[in-house]
Backbone as a printed PyTorch tensor [residue, N CA C, xyz], in Angstrom:
tensor([[[ 44.8930,  25.9190, -33.2510],
         [ 45.1260,  24.4980, -33.2720],
         [ 44.9790,  23.9020, -31.8680]],

        [[ 45.6270,  24.5570, -30.9080],
         [ 45.5320,  24.0440, -29.5410],
         [ 44.1300,  24.2190, -28.9760]],

        [[ 43.4640,  25.2920, -29.3520],
         [ 42.1100,  25.5160, -28.8430],
         [ 41.1540,  24.4340, -29.3500]],

        [[ 41.3290,  23.9780, -30.5660],
         [ 40.4970,  22.9070, -31.1110],
         [ 40.7690,  21.6030, -30.3850]],

        [[ 42.0230,  21.3560, -30.0560],
         [ 42.4070,  20.1570, -29.3210],
         [ 41.8140,  20.1890, -27.9150]],

        [[ 41.9170,  21.3160, -27.2490],
         [ 41.3760,  21.4560, -25.8930],
         [ 39.8620,  21.3010, -25.9200]],

        [[ 39.2060,  21.8760, -26.9070],
         [ 37.7590,  21.7490, -27.0410],
         [ 37.3590,  20.2900, -27.2640]],

        [[ 38.0990,  19.5890, -28.1000],
         [ 37.7920,  18.1900, -28.3850],
         [ 37.9570,  17.3310, -27.1350]],

        [[ 39.0310,  17.5740, -26.3690],
         [ 39.2690,  16.8080, -25.1450],
         [ 38.1790,  17.1170, -24.1170]],

        [[ 37.8030,  18.3770, -23.9820],
         [ 36.7540,  18.7230, -23.0160],
         [ 35.4120,  18.1230, -23.4280]],

        [[ 35.1280,  18.1040, -24.7090],
         [ 33.8970,  17.4590, -25.1860],
         [ 33.9200,  15.9600, -24.9160]],

        [[ 35.0930,  15.3520, -25.0630],
         [ 35.2260,  13.9320, -24.8000],
         [ 34.9070,  13.6310, -23.3320]],

        [[ 35.4620,  14.4300, -22.4100],
         [ 35.1890,  14.2310, -20.9890],
         [ 33.7200,  14.5090, -20.6650]],

        [[ 33.1380,  15.5010, -21.2900],
         [ 31.7250,  15.8100, -21.0590],
         [ 30.8420,  14.6400, -21.4790]],

        [[ 31.1310,  14.0610, -22.6330],
         [ 30.3550,  12.9070, -23.1100],
         [ 30.5500,  11.7010, -22.2000]],

        [[ 31.7680,  11.5140, -21.6950],
         [ 32.0390,  10.3990, -20.7980],
         [ 31.2270,  10.5360, -19.5190]],

        [[ 31.2180,  11.7080, -18.9100],
         [ 30.4760,  11.9080, -17.6720],
         [ 28.9660,  11.8330, -17.9100]],

        [[ 28.5240,  12.2720, -19.0710],
         [ 27.1060,  12.1520, -19.4190],
         [ 26.7290,  10.6770, -19.5410]],

        [[ 27.6000,   9.8920, -20.1280],
         [ 27.3730,   8.4540, -20.2640],
         [ 27.2820,   7.7940, -18.8890]],

        [[ 28.1960,   8.1470, -17.9860],
         [ 28.1830,   7.5700, -16.6410],
         [ 26.9060,   7.9460, -15.8880]],

        [[ 26.4630,   9.1790, -16.0160],
         [ 25.2480,   9.6310, -15.3420],
         [ 24.0300,   8.8710, -15.8560]],

        [[ 23.9510,   8.6810, -17.1510],
         [ 22.8430,   7.9400, -17.7470],
         [ 22.8560,   6.4940, -17.2630]],

        [[ 24.0220,   5.9080, -17.1660],
         [ 24.1350,   4.5310, -16.6760],
         [ 23.6480,   4.3900, -15.2490]],

        [[ 23.9440,   5.3550, -14.4080],
         [ 23.5070,   5.3230, -13.0120],
         [ 21.9870,   5.4520, -12.9390]],

        [[ 21.3940,   6.3190, -13.7500],
         [ 19.9400,   6.4720, -13.7580],
         [ 19.2570,   5.1880, -14.2140]],

        [[ 19.7840,   4.5480, -15.2280],
         [ 19.1900,   3.3190, -15.7520],
         [ 19.4050,   2.1370, -14.8200]],

        [[ 20.4200,   2.1930, -13.9700],
         [ 20.6920,   1.0990, -13.0520],
         [ 19.5400,   0.9270, -12.0650]],

        [[ 18.9660,   2.0180, -11.6000],
         [ 17.8470,   1.9330, -10.6730],
         [ 16.6560,   1.2390, -11.3280]],

        [[ 16.3810,   1.5610, -12.5810],
         [ 15.2810,   0.9120, -13.2940],
         [ 15.5570,  -0.5680, -13.4800]],

        [[ 16.7800,  -0.9150, -13.7910],
         [ 17.1500,  -2.3120, -13.9830],
         [ 16.9930,  -3.0860, -12.6770]],

        [[ 17.3940,  -2.4730, -11.5640],
         [ 17.2480,  -3.1310, -10.2570],
         [ 15.7810,  -3.3980,  -9.9400]],

        [[ 14.9170,  -2.4550, -10.2310],
         [ 13.4860,  -2.6310,  -9.9670],
         [ 12.9290,  -3.7680, -10.8140]],

        [[ 13.3210,  -3.8180, -12.0710],
         [ 12.8460,  -4.8820, -12.9630],
         [ 13.3260,  -6.2410, -12.4740]],

        [[ 14.5790,  -6.3350, -12.0730],
         [ 15.1200,  -7.6030, -11.5750],
         [ 14.4280,  -8.0230, -10.2830]],

        [[ 14.1790,  -7.0650,  -9.3820],
         [ 13.4730,  -7.3840,  -8.1380],
         [ 12.0620,  -7.8910,  -8.4330]],

        [[ 11.4000,  -7.2840,  -9.4010],
         [ 10.0490,  -7.7030,  -9.7630],
         [ 10.0580,  -9.1400, -10.2780]],

        [[ 11.0610,  -9.4870, -11.0700],
         [ 11.1770, -10.8590, -11.5770],
         [ 11.3990, -11.8330, -10.4260]],

        [[ 12.2500, -11.4430,  -9.4570],
         [ 12.5060, -12.3030,  -8.3010],
         [ 11.2450, -12.4900,  -7.4630]],

        [[ 10.4770, -11.4150,  -7.2580],
         [  9.2390, -11.5140,  -6.4920],
         [  8.2350, -12.4130,  -7.1940]],

        [[  8.1710, -12.3150,  -8.5050],
         [  7.2510, -13.1600,  -9.2640],
         [  7.6320, -14.6320,  -9.1070]],

        [[  8.9170, -14.9440,  -9.1650],
         [  9.3620, -16.3210,  -8.9670],
         [  9.0220, -16.8000,  -7.5590]],

        [[  9.2330, -15.9450,  -6.5600],
         [  8.9330, -16.3050,  -5.1720],
         [  7.4380, -16.5560,  -4.9820]],

        [[  6.6100, -15.7500,  -5.6040],
         [  5.1590, -15.9310,  -5.4950],
         [  4.7370, -17.2400,  -6.1550]],

        [[  5.3110, -17.5490,  -7.2930],
         [  4.9930, -18.8130,  -7.9630],
         [  5.3680, -20.0070,  -7.0920]],

        [[  6.5170, -19.9360,  -6.4490],
         [  6.9610, -21.0110,  -5.5630],
         [  6.0400, -21.1140,  -4.3590]],

        [[  5.6550, -19.9830,  -3.7800],
         [  4.7530, -19.9920,  -2.6220],
         [  3.4040, -20.6040,  -2.9910]],

        [[  2.9030, -20.3180,  -4.1750],
         [  1.6340, -20.9050,  -4.6050],
         [  1.7530, -22.4160,  -4.7700]],

        [[  2.8960, -22.8870,  -5.2450],
         [  3.1100, -24.3320,  -5.3500],
         [  3.1590, -24.9750,  -3.9670]],

        [[  3.7820, -24.3040,  -3.0170],
         [  3.8520, -24.8110,  -1.6390],
         [  2.4520, -24.8880,  -1.0480]],

        [[  1.6360, -23.8750,  -1.3110],
         [  0.2670, -23.8760,  -0.8090],
         [ -0.5170, -25.0500,  -1.3800]],

        [[ -0.3470, -25.3010,  -2.6650],
         [ -1.0640, -26.4140,  -3.2880],
         [ -0.6560, -27.7530,  -2.6700]],

        [[  0.6160, -27.9270,  -2.3750],
         [  1.0800, -29.1620,  -1.7380],
         [  0.5280, -29.2580,  -0.3230]],

        [[  0.5510, -28.1500,   0.4060],
         [  0.0610, -28.1550,   1.7920],
         [ -1.4410, -28.4020,   1.8530]],

        [[ -2.1610, -28.0130,   0.8160],
         [ -3.6110, -28.2590,   0.7790],
         [ -3.9150, -29.7570,   0.8770]],

        [[ -3.0290, -30.5810,   0.3330],
         [ -3.2410, -32.0380,   0.3780],
         [ -3.1800, -32.5780,   1.8040]],

        [[ -2.4770, -31.8920,   2.6950],
         [ -2.3030, -32.3660,   4.0570],
         [ -3.1380, -31.5710,   5.0630]],

        [[ -4.0540, -30.7860,   4.5630],
         [ -4.8810, -29.9380,   5.4220],
         [ -5.7320, -30.7880,   6.3760]],

        [[ -6.1970, -31.9310,   5.9170],
         [ -7.0480, -32.7810,   6.7580],
         [ -6.2680, -33.3890,   7.9230]],

        [[ -4.9460, -33.4990,   7.8070],
         [ -4.1230, -34.0510,   8.8830],
         [ -3.7700, -33.0140,   9.9430]],

        [[ -4.0810, -31.7530,   9.6940],
         [ -3.7340, -30.6810,  10.6350],
         [ -4.7340, -30.6430,  11.7800]],

        [[ -4.2790, -30.0980,  12.8900],
         [ -5.2140, -29.8630,  13.9920],
         [ -6.1580, -28.7390,  13.5800]],

        [[ -7.2500, -28.6140,  14.3000],
         [ -8.2410, -27.5980,  13.9670],
         [ -7.6350, -26.1970,  14.0160]],

        [[ -6.8240, -25.9210,  15.0220],
         [ -6.2010, -24.6000,  15.1680],
         [ -5.2430, -24.3200,  14.0050]],

        [[ -4.4620, -25.3240,  13.6360],
         [ -3.5300, -25.1480,  12.5200],
         [ -4.2730, -24.9590,  11.2010]],

        [[ -5.3920, -25.6810,  11.0580],
         [ -6.1900, -25.5340,   9.8450],
         [ -6.7420, -24.1120,   9.7240]],

        [[ -7.2370, -23.5660,  10.8340],
         [ -7.7430, -22.1930,  10.8280],
         [ -6.6340, -21.2000,  10.4810]],

        [[ -5.4710, -21.3840,  11.1000],
         [ -4.3400, -20.4960,  10.8300],
         [ -3.8960, -20.6210,   9.3700]],

        [[ -3.8770, -21.8510,   8.8680],
         [ -3.4830, -22.1080,   7.4860],
         [ -4.4300, -21.4050,   6.5100]],

        [[ -5.7150, -21.5470,   6.7270],
         [ -6.7030, -20.9080,   5.8580],
         [ -6.5780, -19.3950,   5.9450]],

        [[ -6.3740, -18.8780,   7.1490],
         [ -6.2030, -17.4300,   7.3270],
         [ -4.9650, -16.9360,   6.5680]],

        [[ -3.8680, -17.6440,   6.6560],
         [ -2.6410, -17.2460,   5.9640],
         [ -2.7970, -17.3240,   4.4490]],

        [[ -3.4860, -18.3240,   3.9600],
         [ -3.7220, -18.4400,   2.5200],
         [ -4.5600, -17.2700,   2.0390]],

        [[ -5.6310, -16.9730,   2.7760],
         [ -6.4880, -15.8420,   2.3940],
         [ -5.7050, -14.5240,   2.4220]],

        [[ -4.8890, -14.3400,   3.4170],
         [ -4.0780, -13.1310,   3.5280],
         [ -3.0740, -13.0480,   2.3860]],

        [[ -2.4450, -14.1610,   2.0680],
         [ -1.4800, -14.2110,   0.9570],
         [ -2.1540, -13.8310,  -0.3520]],

        [[ -3.3000, -14.4270,  -0.6120],
         [ -3.9950, -14.1460,  -1.8740],
         [ -4.5460, -12.7390,  -1.9230]],

        [[ -4.9220, -12.1920,  -0.7760],
         [ -5.4160, -10.8030,  -0.7360],
         [ -4.3070,  -9.8210,  -1.1010]],

        [[ -3.1100, -10.0680,  -0.6070],
         [ -1.9910,  -9.1490,  -0.8190],
         [ -1.1810,  -9.4640,  -2.0710]],

        [[ -1.5160, -10.5460,  -2.7270],
         [ -0.7840, -10.9400,  -3.9270],
         [ -1.2880, -10.2120,  -5.1290]]])
């Protein structure tokens, strides 16, 4: 009788620790997915900023225009 009780309690603790381990493994995947969503939102916002800045490109100095075009090309290359 006591051996069955001890076995049941030990199985309960084993399942609990297995559950915790699985949760920790899945947490890393969840963090990556959330980071990817945040990066996607940031990229969308950056593209909107670029579109707005394009309207004022003619008001920029020549040096700023060159730098602006270079940064846009670099952004799109790495995006």
